[in-house]
C-alpha positions, 0 to 999 in steps of 0.5 A: 588568660591561663589563670582565668580559665580554672576560675571560670570552670570553678564558677560553672561547677558551683553554679551547675552543681548547686542548681543540681542540673541532671546533665552538665553537658546539656546546654539546652538544660541551662537555657531552660533553667535561665528561662524558667520554663514551667511544666517540667519534672526533676526526673528529666528537665525539659520533659513533661510527665505525670507526677512522679513519686517524689513530686507526689510526696512533696505535694502532700506536705501541704496537708501536714503543715501546722500553725504554731505561734512561737518556738517551744518554751525552752527558757532563756538562751544560755549559749550559741554553738557554731557548727559546720554541718557540710563541707564542700571543695568545689576547687582544689584550694577552696573550702566551703562550710555550711554554718549552722547555729545550735542555740542552747537554751535552759531546757532544749536546743533550737537550730538555725539551719541543719546542714546535711543529714545522716541520710544524705551522707549514706545515700548522697546520689539519691538524696542530693543528685548526681551533680553534687559531685563537682562540689566535692562534698565531704559527706562525713557523718561526724559533720552532721548536726546530730553527731556534733550535738551528741558530742555537746551532750544533747540527743536528737529529742532535745532539738525542739525547733529548726529555724530555716534560712531557706530550704535548699538541700545543704540547709535543710537536709539534716532536719530529717534527723530531728523528727520531733522538731518544728521547722520555721520558715517563711510562707513564701519559701514553703510555698516555693518548695512545695509547689516547685512551679519553675524549673529552678525550683524543681531543681533546687528543692529535693523532694525527699528533704521537703517531704520529711518536714512533718511539722512546719510553721510558716510566716507571712508579712513581718509584723515586728522589727529587730536591728532596723529590719522587719522581722517575725519574733519567734520566742517570748523573750524576743531573742530570735527573729526571722528576717525575710530577705528574699533574693537567693530564693523567693522566701529566703530569710536571715535569722537574728539571735541575741547571744548572751556573750556576743550581743546580736548576731545576724545569720544571713544564710545565702543572702551573701556568699562571701564576707566581702559582700558584707564588709566591703560591698558586692564588687569586692566579692571574688568573681566566681562567687559573684557569678554563682550568686547571680545564677542561683538567685531567684530574684537577682534584683534583690541581691545587691539590695540585700548586700547593702542591708547586711553591710548597714547592720554590720556598720552598726556594730553587730556580727553579720555572717553568711552560711558558706564563708570559712573565715567567718565560721572559724572566727566565731567558732574559735571565740 
């Protein structure tokens, strides 16, 4: 029993902190979160208010959304770099990474997710919310995508596109460091982030992050396919695909990349929280992460289905990995 209590506390920390609940001690807030009562604002869960400055900024993003067909013409993929763009320590012996891909082309770079950005490191409470503290983020400038790309010899202007698995703060915060890049996401995800119709969506999408997305391409029904999955082909060569995989969020997606060295990679984003969900099935995922995964999911009935899909792709010999698994990240980054 003594061993169970710390794990329970860690699970609650992950659930509550990632959902960014303003008052951890307020159980009414948690009940409202589960019920997803509409008509509330990020500045006070459970209180109705007129649109605040942050809410208004997010609403305005719909007028800046543009329609583009594909990624910029950067030529062929030459290499895929694996970066950790935000570390978290929700428990003393645990380390969560934020696995970002920098897809190097002949004439530029495409990112898959962007982790936390410079502004998040400098002003974490304002940008991420006070309840990021239980996750114990490292908040290192050296972990930002823009800093790591500089070490690889690239400037921020070399990043033409950011393909987002979803728009949670730990996946899209760094996009503001690449103001010239076009963001690619599903229409359902952008609609959820802009509309923030439910309590969960008001909590998880940070207004400063969403308002910074000035050029956005969204995708609806998937017209093509890759790895046996419905997808949107994003480049002329057919080497990058956005694969709708709702569950964690309404518009969540995985991203398939044809790496010239490794073959097909599938970045699952937060469709899985641990490698065991991909390799062994949901029941073998450590239970604190299972609890967090269920609490964070917008469509809980799809979580197990997504795990089965990822396992099937893995069983066919393709590399499948999720965003926050340290061991998967280290294996790929050290190859």
